[in-house]
All heavy atoms as an XYZ file, in Angstrom:
1009
protein
N      88.321    161.589    239.274
C      87.153    160.938    239.731
C      86.757    159.834    238.659
O      86.949    160.044    237.447
C      86.063    161.962    239.782
C      84.640    161.407    240.177
S      83.388    162.563    240.423
C      83.110    163.042    238.726
N      86.224    158.799    239.223
C      85.722    157.767    238.294
C      84.381    157.252    238.848
O      83.936    157.597    239.949
C      86.886    156.564    238.315
C      87.029    155.955    239.689
C      88.159    154.953    239.673
N      88.473    154.482    240.899
C      87.815    153.553    241.719
N      86.786    152.947    241.049
N      88.144    153.178    242.787
N      83.658    156.654    237.907
C      82.406    156.275    238.274
C      82.368    154.747    238.449
O      82.919    153.902    237.562
C      81.449    156.445    236.979
C      80.072    156.330    237.200
C      79.273    155.314    236.869
C      79.211    157.246    237.909
N      77.961    155.406    237.227
C      77.795    156.675    237.783
C      79.281    158.526    238.495
C      76.782    157.349    238.342
C      78.126    159.121    239.074
C      76.889    158.483    238.890
N      81.839    154.362    239.553
C      81.896    152.836    239.921
C      80.459    152.423    240.039
O      79.521    153.105    240.332
C      82.555    152.606    241.275
C      84.125    152.951    241.221
C      81.947    153.305    242.436
N      80.283    151.187    239.598
C      78.950    150.491    239.494
C      78.344    150.452    240.958
O      79.011    150.438    242.019
C      78.992    149.061    238.994
N      77.024    150.643    240.971
C      76.278    150.653    242.203
C      76.539    149.252    242.998
O      75.990    148.232    242.588
C      74.930    150.914    242.046
C      74.041    151.118    243.381
C      72.609    151.433    242.967
O      71.961    150.633    242.345
O      72.192    152.586    243.181
N      77.084    149.235    244.180
C      77.275    148.046    244.906
C      76.129    147.899    245.988
O      75.640    146.689    246.210
C      78.620    148.017    245.753
C      79.792    147.870    244.732
C      81.167    147.981    245.462
O      81.152    147.854    246.607
O      82.135    148.033    244.697
N      75.727    148.968    246.424
C      74.751    149.048    247.399
C      73.717    150.117    246.902
O      74.250    151.237    246.581
C      75.191    149.201    248.841
C      75.896    150.555    249.015
C      76.661    150.562    250.229
N      77.103    151.908    250.587
C      78.064    152.620    249.865
N      78.568    152.110    248.775
N      78.469    153.787    250.226
N      72.500    149.934    247.263
C      71.512    150.941    246.745
C      71.408    151.952    247.995
O      70.685    151.755    248.799
C      70.110    150.284    246.486
N      72.207    152.914    247.912
C      72.064    153.922    248.893
C      71.741    155.346    248.480
O      70.844    156.017    249.034
N      72.417    155.833    247.520
C      72.244    157.180    246.994
C      70.811    157.388    246.282
O      70.243    158.264    246.469
C      73.388    157.480    246.058
C      74.752    157.882    246.618
C      75.756    158.131    245.570
C      74.633    159.057    247.695
N      70.519    156.260    245.439
C      69.396    156.516    244.676
C      68.016    156.499    245.565
O      67.249    157.536    245.277
C      69.313    155.296    243.763
C      68.887    155.723    242.311
C      68.971    154.659    241.318
N      69.395    153.349    241.726
C      68.597    152.332    241.846
N      67.354    152.409    241.661
N      69.139    151.169    242.267
N      67.797    155.638    246.527
C      66.710    155.841    247.296
C      66.523    157.152    248.008
O      65.520    157.739    248.059
C      66.711    154.641    248.197
C      67.455    153.636    247.510
C      68.563    154.394    246.860
N      67.765    157.553    248.561
C      67.718    158.873    249.269
C      67.422    160.007    248.269
O      66.707    160.896    248.615
C      69.070    159.135    249.976
C      69.269    158.564    251.265
C      70.280    157.763    251.467
C      68.429    158.722    252.313
C      70.509    157.150    252.718
C      68.425    158.138    253.436
C      69.541    157.319    253.708
N      68.024    159.957    247.114
C      67.644    160.913    246.084
C      66.010    160.961    245.778
O      65.601    162.014    245.472
N      65.437    159.763    245.581
C      64.056    159.720    245.429
C      63.207    160.273    246.449
O      62.350    161.110    246.272
C      63.622    158.292    245.076
C      64.246    157.754    243.643
C      63.955    156.172    243.634
C      63.765    158.420    242.504
N      63.656    159.932    247.629
C      62.890    160.557    248.829
C      63.009    161.993    248.992
O      62.107    162.684    249.025
C      63.449    159.781    250.125
C      62.920    160.598    251.437
C      62.940    158.424    250.163
N      64.319    162.490    248.809
C      64.500    163.947    248.765
C      63.925    164.613    247.708
O      63.407    165.749    247.782
C      65.941    164.316    249.073
C      66.585    164.102    250.392
C      67.370    163.018    250.695
C      66.017    164.850    251.370
C      68.012    162.898    251.936
C      66.584    164.588    252.756
C      67.492    163.606    252.945
N      63.868    163.980    246.582
C      63.240    164.636    245.449
C      61.608    164.676    245.596
O      61.080    165.755    245.310
N      61.058    163.726    246.264
C      59.646    163.706    246.504
C      59.276    164.910    247.604
O      58.409    165.546    247.318
C      59.130    162.336    247.071
N      60.219    164.955    248.528
C      60.004    166.084    249.530
C      60.216    167.470    248.935
O      59.330    168.353    249.153
C      61.017    165.846    250.824
C      60.645    164.674    251.475
C      61.020    167.152    251.664
C      61.676    164.256    252.610
N      61.248    167.467    248.043
C      61.501    168.786    247.263
C      60.446    169.100    246.333
O      59.869    170.272    246.344
N      59.730    168.219    245.785
C      58.617    168.473    244.823
C      57.470    169.002    245.644
O      56.786    169.852    245.223
C      58.325    167.155    243.984
N      57.140    168.276    246.825
C      56.009    168.791    247.562
C      56.213    170.159    248.138
O      55.320    170.899    248.149
C      55.764    167.812    248.827
S      55.224    166.069    248.199
N      57.548    170.477    248.577
C      57.845    171.710    248.915
C      57.740    172.750    247.894
O      57.177    173.938    248.152
C      59.255    171.764    249.567
O      59.410    170.731    250.730
C      59.715    173.051    250.245
N      58.145    172.391    246.764
C      58.080    173.315    245.764
C      56.606    173.663    245.270
O      56.275    174.769    244.972
C      58.836    172.784    244.447
N      55.734    172.670    245.348
C      54.388    172.752    245.086
C      53.663    173.707    246.203
O      52.908    174.622    245.852
C      53.644    171.462    245.104
C      52.246    171.353    244.781
C      51.974    171.911    243.380
C      51.586    170.034    244.956
N      54.051    173.526    247.424
C      53.593    174.384    248.517
C      54.058    175.881    248.263
O      53.269    176.779    248.501
C      54.092    173.907    249.880
C      53.648    174.741    251.128
C      52.267    174.769    251.236
C      54.431    174.156    252.328
N      55.425    176.071    247.911
C      55.857    177.315    247.721
C      55.125    177.983    246.490
O      54.867    179.233    246.527
C      57.421    177.337    247.372
C      58.208    176.997    248.701
C      59.587    176.786    248.212
C      58.153    178.120    249.714
N      54.775    177.191    245.588
C      54.126    177.721    244.321
C      52.572    178.092    244.663
O      52.105    179.110    244.176
C      54.136    176.757    243.165
C      53.741    177.231    241.906
C      54.909    177.889    241.375
N      54.546    178.207    239.854
C      54.822    179.337    239.379
N      55.619    180.158    239.922
N      54.226    179.568    238.146
N      52.015    177.304    245.492
C      50.597    177.395    245.787
C      50.399    178.582    246.855
O      49.336    179.500    246.667
C      49.854    176.139    246.175
C      49.824    175.126    245.023
C      48.541    176.415    246.879
C      49.447    173.774    245.458
N      51.172    178.487    247.918
C      50.775    179.368    249.084
C      52.178    180.036    249.509
O      52.703    179.720    250.578
C      50.297    178.594    250.144
N      52.810    180.896    248.712
C      53.998    181.513    249.151
C      53.891    182.422    250.428
O      54.862    182.431    251.167
C      54.485    182.364    248.012
C      53.257    182.505    247.094
C      52.385    181.219    247.394
N      52.721    183.057    250.493
C      52.549    183.951    251.647
C      52.507    183.209    252.991
O      53.107    183.628    253.945
C      51.238    184.731    251.374
C      49.990    183.802    251.288
N      49.711    183.328    250.050
C      49.029    183.363    252.182
C      48.765    182.380    250.133
N      48.257    182.522    251.400
N      51.969    181.921    252.853
C      51.989    181.053    254.110
C      53.307    180.667    254.483
O      53.633    180.668    255.672
C      51.060    179.867    253.878
N      54.206    180.512    253.687
C      55.624    179.991    253.964
C      56.304    181.106    254.525
O      57.097    181.083    255.470
C      56.073    179.451    252.641
C      57.699    179.080    252.821
C      55.441    178.158    252.246
N      56.301    182.342    253.833
C      56.986    183.472    254.223
C      56.647    183.979    255.607
O      57.417    184.433    256.450
C      56.772    184.671    253.255
C      57.559    184.457    251.946
C      57.333    185.660    251.074
O      56.133    186.146    250.913
N      58.388    186.085    250.466
N      55.370    183.652    256.003
C      54.919    184.151    257.310
C      55.547    183.448    258.425
O      55.748    183.933    259.682
C      53.371    183.946    257.465
C      52.674    184.618    258.592
C      51.299    184.574    258.634
N      50.723    183.321    258.513
C      49.492    182.911    258.125
N      48.667    183.903    257.817
N      49.201    181.793    258.025
N      55.900    182.119    258.237
C      56.602    181.516    259.260
C      58.058    181.325    259.083
O      58.764    180.580    259.893
C      56.116    179.899    259.133
C      54.690    179.842    259.545
C      53.629    179.587    258.507
C      54.255    180.039    260.818
C      52.383    179.395    258.958
C      52.941    179.837    261.200
C      51.883    179.697    260.112
N      58.702    182.036    258.181
C      60.181    182.042    258.143
C      60.775    183.063    259.096
O      60.204    184.233    259.092
C      60.603    182.391    256.627
O      60.243    183.726    256.341
N      61.611    182.594    259.820
C      62.069    183.587    260.970
C      63.413    183.020    261.302
O      63.969    181.749    261.301
C      61.198    183.214    262.342
C      61.823    183.928    263.466
C      61.695    185.173    263.618
C      62.344    183.193    264.509
C      62.237    185.859    264.874
C      62.767    183.682    265.635
C      62.792    185.038    265.782
N      64.489    183.925    261.430
C      65.784    183.639    261.661
C      66.160    184.091    263.197
O      66.245    185.359    263.482
C      66.779    184.460    260.774
S      68.525    184.124    261.065
N      66.334    183.103    264.149
C      66.568    183.513    265.466
C      68.031    184.194    265.735
O      68.055    185.042    266.580
C      66.620    182.171    266.268
C      66.012    181.114    265.259
C      66.083    181.668    263.921
N      69.020    183.782    265.022
C      70.290    184.317    265.190
C      70.252    185.811    264.792
O      70.749    186.675    265.497
C      71.363    183.613    264.241
C      72.775    184.150    264.225
C      73.370    183.934    265.644
C      73.654    183.539    263.227
N      69.598    186.092    263.691
C      69.494    187.512    263.111
C      68.678    188.310    264.166
O      68.905    189.495    264.482
C      68.955    187.544    261.851
C      69.013    189.066    261.179
C      68.491    188.908    259.818
N      68.714    190.179    259.118
C      68.795    190.330    257.723
N      68.423    189.297    256.980
N      68.912    191.525    257.270
N      67.470    187.843    264.750
C      66.665    188.458    265.779
C      67.255    188.829    266.957
O      67.263    189.865    267.535
C      65.452    187.623    266.046
N      68.330    187.897    267.447
C      69.017    188.047    268.725
C      70.376    188.919    268.507
O      70.529    189.921    269.228
C      69.321    186.648    269.290
C      70.234    186.915    270.547
C      68.163    185.940    269.734
N      71.064    188.630    267.504
C      72.347    189.237    267.260
C      72.413    190.305    266.278
O      73.419    191.138    266.220
C      73.477    188.268    267.008
O      73.133    187.601    265.777
C      73.461    187.185    268.133
N      71.553    190.356    265.350
C      71.583    191.259    264.173
C      72.415    190.678    263.077
O      72.561    191.314    261.998
N      73.070    189.663    263.307
C      73.901    188.987    262.261
C      73.194    187.925    261.514
O      72.526    187.076    262.094
C      75.236    188.318    262.941
C      76.134    187.622    261.921
C      75.977    189.239    263.682
N      73.207    188.056    260.156
C      72.427    186.969    259.425
C      73.124    185.623    259.472
O      74.446    185.400    259.505
C      72.529    187.578    257.998
C      73.796    188.409    257.856
C      73.849    189.000    259.326
N      72.176    184.516    259.472
C      72.773    183.208    259.521
C      73.072    182.853    258.116
O      72.878    183.548    257.139
C      71.817    182.378    260.133
S      70.300    181.924    259.082
N      73.700    181.735    258.022
C      74.212    181.239    256.711
C      73.165    181.049    255.719
O      73.288    181.163    254.438
C      75.024    179.965    256.721
C      75.863    179.584    255.655
C      76.734    180.585    255.203
C      76.609    178.289    255.981
N      71.939    180.740    256.233
C      70.779    180.444    255.188
C      69.772    181.601    255.255
O      68.721    181.497    254.692
C      70.042    179.177    255.637
O      69.420    179.362    257.073
N      70.137    182.732    255.776
C      69.257    183.964    255.612
C      69.018    184.208    254.116
O      69.927    184.294    253.400
C      69.944    185.253    256.312
S      69.488    185.289    258.134
N      67.792    184.499    253.810
C      67.391    184.687    252.475
C      67.114    183.380    251.716
O      66.609    183.397    250.525
N      67.148    182.296    252.393
C      66.922    180.891    251.718
C      65.475    180.756    251.357
O      65.217    180.204    250.324
N      64.489    181.260    252.190
C      63.230    181.174    251.782
C      62.697    181.975    250.426
O      62.160    181.509    249.565
C      62.278    181.547    252.986
O      62.557    180.789    254.057
C      60.791    181.477    252.694
N      63.339    183.204    250.479
C      63.120    184.009    249.293
C      63.814    183.352    248.108
O      63.375    183.472    246.878
C      63.810    185.393    249.496
C      62.873    186.244    250.503
C      63.412    187.772    250.540
N      64.811    187.927    250.820
C      65.397    187.817    251.981
N      64.661    187.682    253.105
N      66.649    187.876    252.179
N      65.083    182.771    248.260
C      65.689    182.044    247.236
C      64.865    180.811    246.617
O      64.694    180.721    245.478
C      67.067    181.616    247.711
N      64.244    180.075    247.613
C      63.470    179.032    247.203
C      62.188    179.503    246.452
O      61.787    178.870    245.510
C      63.055    178.119    248.344
N      61.623    180.617    246.904
C      60.307    181.017    246.237
C      60.847    181.540    244.852
O      60.017    181.352    243.849
C      59.790    182.172    247.044
C      59.076    181.860    248.368
C      58.776    183.048    249.217
C      57.754    181.106    248.010
N      61.958    182.247    244.663
C      62.380    182.690    243.424
C      62.650    181.499    242.594
O      62.319    181.566    241.273
C      63.629    183.753    243.618
N      63.274    180.485    242.947
C      63.514    179.385    242.140
C      62.229    178.716    241.647
O      62.143    178.240    240.471
C      64.454    178.335    242.977
C      65.842    178.619    242.967
C      66.521    177.611    243.930
C      66.549    178.743    241.582
N      61.192    178.657    242.549
C      59.962    178.009    242.144
C      59.372    178.967    241.107
O      58.406    178.510    240.294
C      59.028    177.908    243.289
S      59.556    176.553    244.475
N      59.457    180.281    241.066
C      58.980    181.108    240.034
C      59.740    180.995    238.727
O      59.435    181.603    237.676
C      58.869    182.581    240.512
C      57.882    182.901    241.583
C      57.795    184.358    241.779
N      58.999    185.100    241.839
C      59.638    185.333    243.012
N      59.204    184.960    244.107
N      60.816    186.023    242.845
N      60.958    180.486    238.938
C      61.883    180.400    237.648
C      62.716    181.547    237.552
O      63.497    181.808    236.570
N      62.931    182.463    238.619
C      63.803    183.596    238.568
C      65.128    183.470    239.274
O      65.290    183.557    240.478
C      62.954    184.698    239.395
C      63.645    186.080    239.088
O      64.704    186.149    238.557
O      62.938    187.066    239.722
N      65.983    182.761    238.534
C      67.428    182.390    238.858
C      68.071    183.635    239.482
O      68.778    183.590    240.568
C      68.130    181.628    237.821
C      69.470    181.226    238.260
C      69.299    180.082    239.363
C      70.148    180.706    237.000
N      67.990    184.817    238.863
C      68.781    185.968    239.223
C      68.216    186.436    240.602
O      69.183    186.590    241.440
C      68.607    187.122    238.305
N      67.053    186.399    240.927
C      66.492    186.767    242.239
C      66.913    185.791    243.281
O      67.254    186.066    244.380
C      65.087    186.914    242.179
N      66.850    184.568    242.858
C      67.231    183.521    243.889
C      68.807    183.664    244.153
O      69.156    183.489    245.379
C      67.032    182.054    243.125
N      69.619    183.849    243.282
C      71.052    184.045    243.583
C      71.395    185.264    244.400
O      72.242    185.313    245.209
C      71.846    184.025    242.248
C      71.853    182.745    241.534
C      72.620    182.968    240.107
C      72.641    181.714    242.312
N      70.460    186.325    244.125
C      70.653    187.585    245.035
C      70.277    187.329    246.485
O      70.772    187.805    247.332
C      69.854    188.709    244.355
C      70.507    189.453    243.350
C      69.757    190.756    242.996
N      68.387    190.623    242.628
C      67.944    190.386    241.443
N      68.687    190.122    240.343
N      66.636    190.079    241.337
N      69.214    186.593    246.629
C      68.623    186.292    247.938
C      69.570    185.379    248.797
O      69.890    185.791    249.833
C      67.339    185.662    247.822
N      70.106    184.359    248.262
C      71.088    183.477    248.848
C      71.670    182.501    247.701
O      71.111    181.587    247.503
C      70.500    182.704    250.067
C      71.591    182.039    250.893
O      72.397    181.411    250.407
N      71.478    182.260    252.203
N      72.886    182.844    247.336
C      73.481    182.030    246.338
C      73.789    180.607    246.781
O      73.537    179.595    246.041
C      74.820    182.693    245.847
N      74.208    180.438    248.014
C      74.546    179.104    248.483
C      73.326    178.183    248.571
O      73.295    176.971    248.269
C      75.214    179.193    249.897
C      75.900    177.991    250.312
C      77.140    177.692    249.351
C      76.513    178.287    251.733
N      72.233    178.803    249.052
C      70.889    177.959    249.115
C      70.514    177.578    247.794
O      70.105    176.506    247.496
C      69.892    178.725    250.077
C      68.487    178.090    249.845
C      70.203    178.759    251.390
N      70.586    178.660    246.851
C      70.225    178.488    245.492
C      70.865    177.256    244.746
O      70.374    176.454    244.057
C      70.326    179.676    244.610
O      69.532    180.684    245.167
N      72.214    177.316    244.875
C      73.190    176.234    244.430
C      72.714    174.929    244.960
O      72.647    173.913    244.292
C      74.518    176.546    244.472
C      75.476    175.416    244.081
C      74.808    177.894    243.532
N      72.587    174.911    246.267
C      72.250    173.721    246.992
C      71.042    173.082    246.574
O      70.835    171.829    246.289
N      69.861    173.905    246.424
C      68.758    173.455    245.990
C      68.709    172.908    244.483
O      68.109    171.910    244.203
C      67.615    174.512    246.027
C      67.128    174.941    247.355
C      66.231    176.145    247.417
C      66.475    173.751    248.072
N      69.592    173.602    243.597
C      69.746    173.107    242.214
C      70.400    171.869    242.327
O      70.116    170.844    241.461
C      70.543    174.163    241.487
N      71.458    171.598    243.127
C      72.191    170.294    243.192
C      71.232    169.228    243.675
O      71.257    168.086    243.270
C      73.327    170.465    244.211
N      70.294    169.456    244.703
C      69.416    168.600    245.163
C      68.539    168.150    244.124
O      68.074    166.952    243.884
C      68.734    169.056    246.393
S      69.794    169.129    247.769
N      68.013    169.124    243.288
C      67.020    168.826    242.216
C      67.799    167.923    241.137
O      67.163    167.042    240.623
C      66.560    170.075    241.608
N      69.016    168.259    240.842
C      69.741    167.395    239.875
C      70.003    165.978    240.412
O      69.846    165.040    239.610
C      71.068    168.076    239.638
N      70.284    165.849    241.755
C      70.433    164.529    242.333
C      69.055    163.810    242.196
O      69.094    162.628    241.919
C      70.818    164.749    243.707
C      70.952    163.463    244.666
C      71.312    162.299    244.123
C      70.860    163.409    245.979
N      71.409    161.380    245.230
C      71.085    162.078    246.495
C      70.511    164.352    246.981
C      71.064    161.546    247.665
C      70.368    163.862    248.270
C      70.664    162.505    248.597
N      67.973    164.376    242.617
C      66.698    163.678    242.431
C      66.452    163.327    241.035
O      65.964    162.203    240.812
C      65.558    164.670    242.927
N      66.756    164.065    240.116
C      66.530    163.831    238.657
C      67.384    162.573    238.267
O      66.893    161.748    237.505
N      68.618    162.616    238.674
C      69.477    161.535    238.354
C      68.989    160.263    239.028
O      68.934    159.208    238.394
C      70.972    161.767    238.942
C      71.826    160.538    238.961
C      72.497    159.947    238.042
C      72.039    159.677    240.163
N      73.055    158.730    238.378
C      72.781    158.591    239.739
C      71.688    159.795    241.497
C      73.190    157.734    240.728
C      72.048    158.890    242.274
C      72.774    157.698    241.868
N      68.539    160.349    240.253
C      68.061    159.104    240.969
C      66.675    158.528    240.239
O      66.611    157.295    240.072
C      67.639    159.403    242.398
N      65.953    159.411    239.824
C      64.707    159.065    239.059
C      65.169    158.275    237.787
O      64.664    157.294    237.404
C      63.839    160.237    238.699
C      62.515    159.853    238.290
C      61.657    158.931    239.148
C      61.733    161.237    238.007
N      66.027    159.026    236.938
C      66.470    158.426    235.697
C      67.255    157.212    235.860
O      67.094    156.280    235.153
C      67.375    159.552    235.097
C      67.830    159.264    233.525
C      66.715    159.160    232.634
C      68.788    160.255    233.167
N      68.201    157.080    236.951
C      68.946    155.826    237.170
C      67.943    154.657    237.518
O      68.410    153.517    237.347
C      69.957    156.115    238.173
N      66.884    154.985    238.065
C      65.889    153.918    238.476
C      65.295    153.239    237.236
O      65.028    152.120    237.303
C      64.774    154.491    239.381
O      65.292    154.876    240.632
N      65.174    153.964    236.206
C      64.745    153.409    234.939
C      65.676    152.873    234.043
O      65.631    152.118    233.117
N      66.995    153.353    234.136
C      68.013    153.097    233.159
C      69.293    152.474    234.029
O      70.109    153.166    234.603
C      68.674    154.325    232.472
C      69.765    154.023    231.429
C      67.556    155.084    231.691
N      69.395    151.064    233.978
C      70.192    150.379    234.883
C      71.781    150.872    234.736
O      72.590    150.775    235.698
C      70.137    148.893    234.672
C      68.764    148.901    234.086
C      68.405    150.143    233.349
N      72.263    151.151    233.550
C      73.603    151.539    233.381
C      73.910    152.826    233.911
O      75.224    153.060    234.115
C      73.941    151.355    231.829
C      73.296    152.508    231.051
C      73.724    152.322    229.662
N      72.881    153.228    228.682
C      73.333    154.234    228.185
N      74.702    154.475    228.185
N      72.621    154.955    227.435
N      73.015    153.649    234.351
C      73.340    154.878    235.050
C      73.495    154.644    236.676
O      73.788    155.625    237.311
C      72.230    155.870    234.809
C      72.193    156.456    233.471
C      70.994    157.379    233.331
C      73.420    157.031    232.891
N      73.218    153.525    237.039
C      73.291    153.195    238.534
C      74.716    153.087    238.798
O      75.462    152.272    238.389
C      72.444    151.941    238.797
C      71.091    152.066    238.549
C      70.290    150.820    238.797
N      69.064    150.910    238.478
C      68.047    149.886    238.236
N      68.565    148.788    238.516
N      66.912    150.180    237.861
N      75.208    153.997    239.738
C      76.637    153.999    240.226
C      76.742    155.164    240.974
O      75.808    155.905    241.481
N      78.000    155.413    241.427
C      78.258    156.519    242.263
C      79.783    157.019    242.023
O      80.581    156.128    241.542
C      78.236    156.297    243.781
C      78.888    154.947    244.260
C      78.448    154.682    245.676
O      77.367    154.587    245.927
O      79.426    154.329    246.439
N      80.012    158.300    242.183
C      81.437    158.731    241.877
C      82.334    158.284    243.060
O      81.969    158.212    244.197
C      81.351    160.250    242.003
C      79.977    160.535    242.826
C      79.177    159.329    242.673
N      83.590    157.801    242.574
C      84.693    157.375    243.501
C      85.730    158.512    243.580
O      86.283    158.759    242.510
C      85.167    156.059    243.219
N      85.769    159.280    244.649
C      86.719    160.408    244.657
C      88.027    159.968    245.436
O      87.893    159.141    246.365
C      86.101    161.572    245.433
C      84.817    162.226    244.920
C      84.442    163.280    245.870
C      85.122    162.763    243.590
N      89.226    160.344    244.852
C      90.502    160.073    245.486
C      90.556    161.096    246.666
O      89.845    162.018    246.861
N      91.785    160.770    247.405
C      92.019    161.522    248.496
C      92.253    163.130    248.196
O      91.612    164.061    248.808
C      93.182    161.077    249.133
C      93.129    161.187    250.680
C      94.125    160.455    251.504
N      95.422    160.722    251.106
C      96.494    159.952    251.600
N      96.270    158.971    252.426
N      97.738    160.202    251.174
N      92.954    163.367    247.101
C      93.092    164.754    246.735
C      91.886    165.393    246.327
O      91.659    166.544    246.557
C      94.198    164.802    245.690
C      94.742    166.100    245.349
C      95.768    166.029    244.226
N      97.052    165.893    244.839
C      98.220    165.654    244.246
N      98.118    165.572    242.918
N      99.342    165.575    244.757
N      90.992    164.806    245.638
C      89.758    165.310    245.105
C      88.765    165.538    246.305
O      88.112    166.505    246.306
C      89.088    164.254    244.250
C      89.744    164.128    242.866
C      89.304    162.872    242.026
O      88.918    161.898    242.514
O      89.250    163.221    240.844
N      88.778    164.679    247.258
C      87.979    164.858    248.500
C      88.393    166.098    249.172
O      87.578    166.979    249.553
C      87.955    163.763    249.369
C      87.199    162.452    248.903
C      87.363    161.357    249.849
C      86.668    160.128    249.494
N      86.707    159.017    250.369
N      89.836    166.414    249.348
C      90.391    167.543    249.982
C      89.985    168.774    249.319
O      89.670    169.703    249.872
C      91.806    167.365    250.160
N      90.094    168.694    247.864
C      89.676    169.918    247.004
C      88.208    170.257    247.202
O      87.905    171.382    247.398
C      90.068    169.592    245.658
O      91.439    169.483    245.426
N      87.360    169.248    247.183
C      85.962    169.482    247.424
C      85.654    170.059    248.767
O      84.877    171.028    248.911
C      85.288    168.118    247.199
C      83.773    168.220    247.061
C      83.307    169.078    245.934
C      83.119    166.872    246.865
N      86.245    169.440    249.815
C      86.109    170.190    251.154
C      86.515    171.617    251.152
O      85.808    172.403    251.787
C      86.839    169.404    252.216
C      86.170    168.067    252.502
C      86.924    167.384    253.591
N      86.382    165.987    253.794
C      87.091    164.801    253.536
N      88.310    165.056    253.143
N      86.581    163.552    253.677
N      87.676    171.901    250.628
C      88.254    173.232    250.587
C      87.360    174.188    249.841
O      86.947    175.319    250.315
C      89.692    173.260    249.967
N      86.818    173.761    248.729
C      85.903    174.567    247.928
C      84.639    174.779    248.611
O      84.002    175.973    248.590
C      85.648    173.903    246.534
N      84.081    173.778    249.302
C      82.940    174.000    250.016
C      82.967    174.956    251.173
O      82.256    175.774    251.450
C      82.481    172.661    250.614
O      82.141    171.648    249.481
C      81.048    172.774    251.352
N      84.120    174.768    251.928
C      84.413    175.728    252.924
C      84.619    177.220    252.483
O      84.154    178.136    253.098
C      85.661    175.302    253.796
C      86.049    176.155    255.042
C      84.883    176.150    256.104
C      87.422    175.707    255.591
N      85.248    177.408    251.388
C      85.450    178.666    250.745
C      84.124    179.296    250.404
O      83.835    180.371    250.561
C      86.379    178.595    249.622
N      83.177    178.469    249.825
C      81.847    178.786    249.398
C      81.038    179.282    250.577
O      80.384    180.339    250.489
C      81.122    177.854    248.593
N      81.223    178.612    251.677
C      80.366    178.879    252.859
C      80.853    180.244    253.539
O      80.180    181.132    253.855
C      80.521    177.785    253.957
C      79.667    176.518    253.393
C      80.037    178.261    255.269
C      79.899    175.279    254.244
N      82.308    180.463    253.547
C      82.993    181.692    254.095
C      82.583    182.822    253.280
O      82.126    183.838    253.758
C      84.306    181.422    254.265
C      84.762    180.478    255.407
C      84.999    182.867    254.552
C      86.198    179.981    255.509
N      82.562    182.638    251.934
C      82.276    183.710    251.033
C      80.730    184.165    251.108
O      80.492    185.330    251.241
C      82.634    183.265    249.544
N      79.850    183.065    251.221
C      78.422    183.348    251.330
C      78.178    184.103    252.561
O      77.415    185.191    252.567
C      77.637    182.129    251.259
C      76.222    182.359    251.518
C      75.499    183.199    250.504
O      75.886    183.227    249.335
N      74.472    183.897    250.830
N      78.667    183.688    253.702
C      78.482    184.400    254.947
C      79.083    185.789    255.025
O      78.404    186.759    255.417
C      79.011    183.530    256.239
C      78.219    183.804    257.435
C      77.348    184.803    257.796
C      78.209    182.925    258.481
N      76.771    184.597    258.962
C      77.361    183.474    259.445
C      78.937    181.688    258.782
C      77.098    182.738    260.673
C      78.666    180.977    259.941
C      77.789    181.615    260.918
N      80.236    186.016    254.478
C      80.839    187.281    254.334
C      79.966    188.246    253.458
O      79.756    189.323    253.776
N      79.429    187.656    252.326
C      78.568    188.485    251.517
C      77.236    188.886    252.239
O      76.791    190.020    252.113
C      78.120    187.614    250.193
C      77.186    188.260    249.509
C      75.612    187.822    249.429
C      76.976    189.325    248.772
N      75.086    188.580    248.687
C      75.660    189.501    248.114
C      78.065    190.376    248.375
C      75.415    190.790    247.335
C      77.683    191.473    247.561
C      76.332    191.451    246.995
N      76.700    187.968    253.045
C      75.411    188.243    253.728
C      75.694    189.307    254.815
O      74.974    190.240    254.893
C      74.814    187.141    254.427
C      74.317    186.065    253.503
C      73.873    184.810    254.153
C      73.042    186.605    252.804
N      76.722    189.238    255.456
C      77.120    190.203    256.553
C      77.450    191.574    255.957
O      77.049    192.637    256.387
C      78.370    189.616    257.395
C      77.776    188.482    258.318
C      78.812    190.777    258.318
C      78.879    187.839    259.026
N      78.257    191.600    254.903
C      78.585    192.929    254.259
C      77.325    193.603    253.633
O      77.296    194.718    253.794
C      79.633    192.579    253.157
N      76.399    192.839    253.153
C      75.284    193.346    252.464
C      74.412    193.810    253.724
O      73.666    194.906    253.482
C      74.520    192.211    251.686
C      73.393    192.878    250.868
C      72.759    191.638    250.062
N      72.082    190.817    250.735
C      71.485    189.759    250.350
N      71.462    189.508    249.047
N      70.858    189.018    251.209
N      74.410    193.243    254.784
C      73.569    193.623    255.934
C      74.005    195.000    256.414
O      73.172    195.852    256.809
C      73.584    192.504    256.986
C      73.054    192.906    258.212
C      71.502    192.821    258.221
N      70.985    192.994    259.586
C      69.932    193.766    259.912
N      69.302    194.367    258.985
N      69.484    193.916    261.124
N      75.380    195.160    256.558
C      75.876    196.472    257.154
C      76.337    197.457    256.158
O      76.793    198.441    256.390
C      76.930    196.065    258.178
C      76.400    195.451    259.260
C      75.153    195.703    260.043
C      76.953    194.359    259.996
N      75.035    194.949    261.148
C      76.141    194.111    261.166
C      78.047    193.508    259.950
C      76.350    193.194    262.086
C      78.320    192.542    260.824
C      77.482    192.375    261.959
N      75.942    197.227    254.903
C      76.382    198.262    253.883
C      75.495    199.319    253.644
O      74.292    199.204    254.064
C      76.552    197.519    252.489
């Protein structure tokens, strides 16, 4: 992987927008967690009894907002890692907006892209397997 200078401003504005949305969501989760939990509902689990890939995501987000990483990972590891990655992306976007030499994006080779896709698929399968096994254990 190599780092290439920013040719088009694409990643940074999206990171800033998603960061603002994430900050507002985190504030809502911190202020009124009971209101958020009341509206969380999994239609797949309600109909089939099988947990969806994001089951436990609301509890994971609430735990992350409290700073309880262990509880967040227990609730849903994939959602927890995804939220942490989004927070890191938003932080990078904010930092790169003020420091021009940080403006850029990773350039992945074909082999690196294939490895990243395989690792992502393996993480998704492992997470879903864990949720199903935990549900029926």
